[in-house]
TORFI-521763 format. One line per 2 residues: their letters; for each residue x, y, z of C-alpha. Coordinates in pm, 1 decimal. Each point is the difference from the previous one (the first is absolute). Layout:
! residues N
A> X/Y/Z | ...;
! end
This chain:
! residues 330
MG> -1.7/1.8/0.9 | 283.4/236.0/80.8;
FI> 148.2/-56.3/-352.2 | -331.5/81.6/-157.6;
AR> -33.9/315.6/211.8 | 358.2/124.3/-102.1;
GI> -94.9/-60.2/-367.7 | -317.5/206.0/32.7;
AA> 186.3/282.4/168.9 | 270.4/9.9/-275.0;
AT> -271.3/2.7/-273.0 | -162.9/286.0/170.1;
SL> 321.2/191.6/18.5 | 67.2/-60.5/-376.9;
GA> -342.5/117.1/-81.6 | 45.0/318.1/198.4;
AA> 332.3/59.4/-173.8 | -155.8/-53.8/-336.9;
GI> -269.8/249.4/79.0 | 253.6/255.8/96.3;
LA> 201.0/-51.8/-324.8 | -320.2/13.5/-201.2;
AC> -89.4/338.6/156.4 | 342.0/143.4/-110.9;
SS> 9.7/87.0/-367.6 | 276.9/155.0/-225.8;
SD> -178.3/330.1/13.1 | 37.1/4.9/386.1;
VL> 377.1/-13.7/-45.2 | 36.2/235.1/-288.1;
RP> -251.1/252.8/149.4 | 59.8/19.0/369.9;
DI> -208.6/318.0/36.3 | -320.1/-213.1/-14.2;
DI> -71.9/-139.4/356.4 | -222.5/-300.3/-66.1;
TP> 78.6/-246.8/278.5 | 213.3/-2.7/308.0;
TA> 258.3/-185.3/-182.5 | 70.7/302.5/-214.1;
AV> 165.2/153.5/296.9 | 230.7/-291.2/19.3;
MA> 103.6/37.5/-380.4 | 41.5/379.9/28.7;
PV> 380.0/-15.1/70.3 | 39.7/-209.7/-326.8;
SL> -171.9/285.7/-205.5 | 279.9/243.8/87.5;
AP> 246.3/-142.2/-233.7 | -171.5/80.6/-337.0;
PA> -85.0/361.1/90.0 | 345.5/63.2/129.4;
SV> 163.4/-127.3/-318.9 | -232.5/198.0/-226.0;
TY> 34.4/328.2/191.0 | 384.2/-41.7/50.8;
AA> 90.0/-90.1/-365.2 | -208.3/281.1/-162.0;
PP> 181.0/303.0/137.0 | 362.5/-105.1/-96.6;
VA> -115.1/-88.9/-355.4 | -157.1/340.5/-44.1;
VE> 303.9/200.1/161.3 | 284.7/-195.6/-178.3;
QS> -157.6/33.9/-351.6 | -86.0/362.3/23.2;
AP> 361.7/117.4/61.8 | 155.1/-103.3/-335.7;
VM> -315.1/112.6/-197.9 | 19.3/347.9/143.9;
SE> 387.2/31.1/-65.8 | -25.5/-65.5/-379.6;
PA> -146.3/340.5/-102.6 | 297.2/166.7/174.2;
VA> 243.6/-175.1/-242.0 | -209.9/62.3/-308.5;
EP> -41.5/376.5/59.2 | 344.9/104.8/-139.3;
VY> -64.1/-204.9/-312.5 | -325.9/176.0/-80.2;
QA> 150.5/342.2/79.9 | 290.8/-45.6/-241.4;
AP> -213.4/-148.9/-276.8 | 29.9/230.1/-313.9;
AV> -345.1/-112.5/-119.9 | -152.4/279.6/210.5;
AA> 136.8/255.6/-250.3 | -246.2/-141.0/-267.6;
QV> -292.0/125.1/211.8 | 108.7/360.2/-32.4;
PA> -218.3/207.7/-223.3 | 129.1/77.9/-346.6;
GS> 12.9/371.5/74.8 | 251.6/-37.8/281.7;
MS> 222.3/-245.9/-190.6 | 49.8/243.0/-276.6;
VM> 169.1/230.0/250.7 | 243.7/-263.0/134.6;
AP> 95.2/-176.7/-331.8 | 191.6/276.1/-198.1;
PP> 313.6/31.9/223.4 | 171.7/-334.1/-90.2;
ID> -92.3/36.3/-366.4 | 149.2/353.7/-14.0;
EE> 328.4/-119.3/164.4 | 42.6/-271.2/-262.5;
AE> -62.6/246.7/-277.7 | 265.1/245.1/140.6;
DA> 259.8/-281.6/23.0 | -50.2/-120.1/-355.5;
PV> 186.3/275.0/-188.5 | 306.1/-54.1/220.9;
VQ> 19.5/-359.5/-104.6 | -38.1/74.9/-369.8;
AA> 260.3/274.7/8.3 | 271.6/-232.0/125.5;
IT> 257.1/-90.0/-266.4 | 186.5/-321.0/-2.2;
PA> 369.3/44.6/-97.8 | 139.2/-200.6/-281.0;
PG> 211.2/-303.5/82.7 | 343.9/103.9/127.1;
LQ> -91.4/353.9/14.2 | 19.8/24.7/382.7;
RL> 389.6/-43.1/-35.0 | 28.7/314.1/-210.3;
VP> 60.1/248.5/282.3 | -18.6/293.2/-24.2;
SN> -99.5/-10.1/-368.3 | -327.4/-180.7/79.3;
PY> -286.4/241.6/-99.2 | -238.3/-184.6/236.6;
MN> 229.5/85.9/292.7 | 120.6/347.9/-94.2;
QP> -195.1/319.7/38.2 | -110.1/191.9/-310.8;
PE> 257.0/223.8/-168.1 | 63.1/327.1/168.7;
YR> -111.9/272.1/-237.5 | 206.9/320.2/-21.6;
DR> -111.2/352.3/-46.2 | -52.5/80.8/-364.5;
SS> 191.7/324.4/56.1 | 325.5/-208.9/16.1;
VP> -16.0/-89.0/-367.4 | -58.6/218.0/-305.2;
RT> -369.7/58.2/-85.6 | 70.1/-54.3/-377.0;
MP> 53.0/-373.6/-68.1 | 321.0/-61.2/-210.6;
QS> -49.9/-97.0/-361.2 | 148.0/-347.1/72.6;
EV> -273.4/-64.1/247.2 | -256.8/114.6/-240.3;
DC> 126.7/-217.2/-273.6 | 24.3/-306.3/233.8;
RR> -371.5/39.4/92.9 | -90.2/30.0/-363.8;
EL> 182.4/-331.4/-79.4 | -163.1/-175.3/298.5;
KR> -351.1/88.0/-147.0 | 107.8/-122.8/-342.2;
LG> 92.5/-327.3/151.9 | -337.5/-41.3/165.2;
AT> 113.1/41.5/355.2 | -224.1/150.1/274.0;
YQ> 166.3/227.7/251.2 | -67.0/284.1/234.1;
DL> 224.2/305.2/60.4 | 102.5/33.9/369.9;
PP> 144.3/285.0/201.1 | 372.0/-6.9/60.6;
VG> 112.0/-258.7/245.3 | 308.5/-31.7/223.3;
NG> 122.4/58.7/345.3 | 358.6/133.2/-61.1;
KY> 271.3/60.3/-261.6 | 60.0/-374.2/-41.4;
CG> -359.4/-108.3/-59.4 | -283.1/140.8/-221.4;
ID> -158.7/31.4/-334.3 | -81.1/348.7/-145.3;
YP> -260.5/-106.7/-237.7 | -125.1/-343.9/107.6;
VK> -269.9/-207.0/-172.0 | -216.7/-277.1/147.7;
LS> -12.2/-274.5/-252.7 | -318.7/-215.4/27.0;
EL> -48.5/-166.9/-334.5 | 210.2/-96.0/-307.8;
SG> -69.4/-75.8/-356.4 | -248.4/-276.4/-62.5;
DI> -194.5/68.6/319.8 | 289.9/-146.9/206.6;
AM> -47.6/116.9/363.5 | 282.3/113.5/220.1;
KP> -83.2/-119.4/357.1 | 38.4/194.0/199.2;
AA> 43.3/322.0/-200.9 | 377.1/89.4/-12.9;
TL> 134.2/348.0/83.9 | 286.8/54.0/-245.1;
SC> 184.7/260.7/-194.4 | -148.9/47.3/-346.4;
RM> 316.5/-141.1/-151.4 | -24.4/-325.7/186.7;
AL> -367.2/-26.2/-65.8 | 68.2/38.2/-373.0;
QV> 253.8/-276.5/-5.7 | -237.9/-226.4/189.6;
AK> -288.9/72.2/-245.4 | 236.4/-74.6/-307.7;
WT> 128.0/-328.3/152.8 | -350.0/-119.8/81.0;
KY> -143.3/82.6/-338.3 | 288.3/-131.2/-218.5;
EL> 149.0/-280.9/204.6 | -217.3/-136.5/297.9;
GP> -329.7/-12.7/-195.3 | 136.9/-189.9/-302.4;
ST> 200.7/-236.5/219.0 | -304.6/-116.0/190.9;
RR> -222.6/-37.4/-308.5 | 288.0/-225.1/-163.3;
RY> 37.4/-229.4/305.8 | -358.2/9.3/152.1;
FT> -223.3/110.2/-284.6 | -143.4/265.3/222.6;
GV> 76.2/357.4/95.5 | 104.4/165.9/331.5;
KA> -268.4/110.3/245.9 | 207.7/165.2/264.2;
IH> 358.2/79.4/113.3 | 32.3/-29.1/370.8;
QG> 270.6/231.3/128.4 | 167.8/4.3/336.7;
SS> 180.3/343.8/6.4 | 14.9/319.2/-201.4;
YS> 94.1/326.2/159.2 | 163.2/-60.8/334.4;
CR> 252.6/214.9/191.3 | 254.7/-249.1/97.8;
KI> 361.1/-110.4/-58.6 | 122.6/-317.5/-179.6;
NG> -13.2/-287.9/242.8 | 340.9/-24.4/181.0;
SR> 147.6/326.0/-143.3 | -0.9/370.0/43.9;
TM> -104.8/63.7/-362.9 | -353.0/125.0/-53.8;
SE> -215.5/-239.1/-190.1 | -159.4/94.3/-344.1;
HA> -321.4/-47.9/173.7 | 66.0/318.5/190.0;
KG> -21.9/187.6/-336.0 | -298.9/-181.6/-133.6;
NA> 219.7/-168.0/-262.3 | -47.4/-359.6/111.0;
LD> -275.8/-262.6/13.4 | -12.3/-345.1/163.5;
IM> -225.7/-252.9/-169.4 | -126.4/-281.2/216.3;
RI> -227.7/-199.7/-227.1 | -180.7/2.0/-336.1;
EL> -371.4/-78.7/-25.9 | -124.6/-131.4/-328.9;
DS> -341.1/37.2/-150.3 | -60.3/-373.2/44.5;
GK> 20.3/48.6/369.3 | 354.2/-152.2/33.7;
DI> 243.6/172.2/244.9 | 371.5/-22.1/-76.8;
GV> 199.8/92.6/297.9 | 353.2/134.6/-50.8;
VK> 189.0/-275.9/185.0 | 239.2/-269.0/-104.3;
KG> -209.3/-266.8/-176.0 | 40.4/-382.1/17.4;
FF> 155.4/-219.9/-266.3 | -318.5/-95.2/-163.0;
SF> -148.2/358.1/-9.4 | 106.3/49.5/-354.7;
RE> -254.9/265.5/-113.5 | 33.7/215.5/312.6;
KG> 379.7/-15.7/-4.5 | 0.0/87.8/-369.2;
LL> -225.9/296.9/55.8 | 207.5/135.6/295.7;
NN> 320.2/-38.8/-199.1 | -157.3/194.8/-288.0;
VR> -107.6/271.7/245.2 | 355.8/22.3/138.3;
AD> 166.1/12.5/-336.2 | -248.4/230.6/-174.6;
AC> -9.5/249.1/287.3 | 371.7/71.2/-44.3;
DY> -87.7/200.3/-318.7 | -218.8/239.4/197.4;
FS> 160.8/18.4/346.8 | 362.4/52.6/106.3;
TV> -35.0/-244.4/296.9 | -190.4/-326.1/0.1;
LG> 44.9/-225.8/305.1 | -206.0/-300.4/94.5;
PG> -7.9/-353.5/150.2 | 348.0/-159.1/-1.0;
YN> 190.4/326.3/25.1 | -6.1/14.2/386.9;
YD> -218.4/-65.1/298.8 | -161.2/351.2/-3.8;
HR> -133.1/-51.1/-351.4 | -116.2/-366.3/34.1;
NH> -368.0/92.5/-36.4 | -19.2/292.2/-243.6;
FH> 144.0/185.8/-293.4 | 166.1/331.1/69.2;
FD> -14.2/244.6/-294.3 | 163.2/345.2/0.9;
IA> 145.6/267.2/-227.3 | 308.0/92.6/182.4;
QR> 246.0/211.8/-197.3 | 358.1/-137.0/34.8;
RS> 305.1/196.4/-120.2 | 118.7/-312.6/-189.3;
GR> -338.0/-37.3/-165.9 | -1.6/-368.4/76.8;
KA> -298.2/-203.4/103.0 | -46.8/-247.1/277.4;
CK> -225.1/-293.4/-106.8 | 37.5/-294.0/245.3;
! end
């Protein structure tokens, strides 16, 4: 009987426990604020964990993410301030006031570049006879020379015109008794529309010899060898108040009686520099040899490449008058 009584008591206890468990649902655990049975007070401490985790996790997420988001505009501000695209929003009327300054500066600089002259090859070594490095001739007072031009000067100019040369009369030039030309001419063009670049300041006698040599010798020589004419003669020095290099004797340049020829430009566009040519440059060597030989009939001095270092890159022509009457063609 005792065994049966203990079994009944255990069954009763299990039934009571089952009743208690049935009364507790999932909503009682997840929603502790609803007080349905006395057992809810027992489960209340368990309900503290979910609210604590929700209320504790939310604030750090909101605070930690807001900091980097707010700092990004501070980095981007300098980029937007320096952007040139804002200039496009300016009205057309205000832009017309700001635009002209850079355009005007470029327009003012252009003539300076165009006026620059590139010296011929080797011309830089011709100091002080380099016309690109020397100052313009110093003009004298006309009262220092007779007003009436001598007949020889008049005849010279008449002959220049007959040969088809273009020239301009200049005032007397010179800066002392050793340098100067009483009746200089500025020779700019020769027979056959051959330009003298730059225009040469010479005595009329020297200009006349240059005109004859060009018309009767240089022009025919280029036509025979290249089947074309001469477009321009590029000179390196005409009138220049200086001495012969390495001596105390005044150069014929100081009297306007000398001319240095750097190169010959043909109508075909070919440039023939006055320098020593290579072994296979037959036509150029032939032309320069003709120039040297033919020039001796018109000038008293003809010096060029092969004579010495000073004349390695040009022909020197002058009409120096020597007592012996001899000529120097080297």
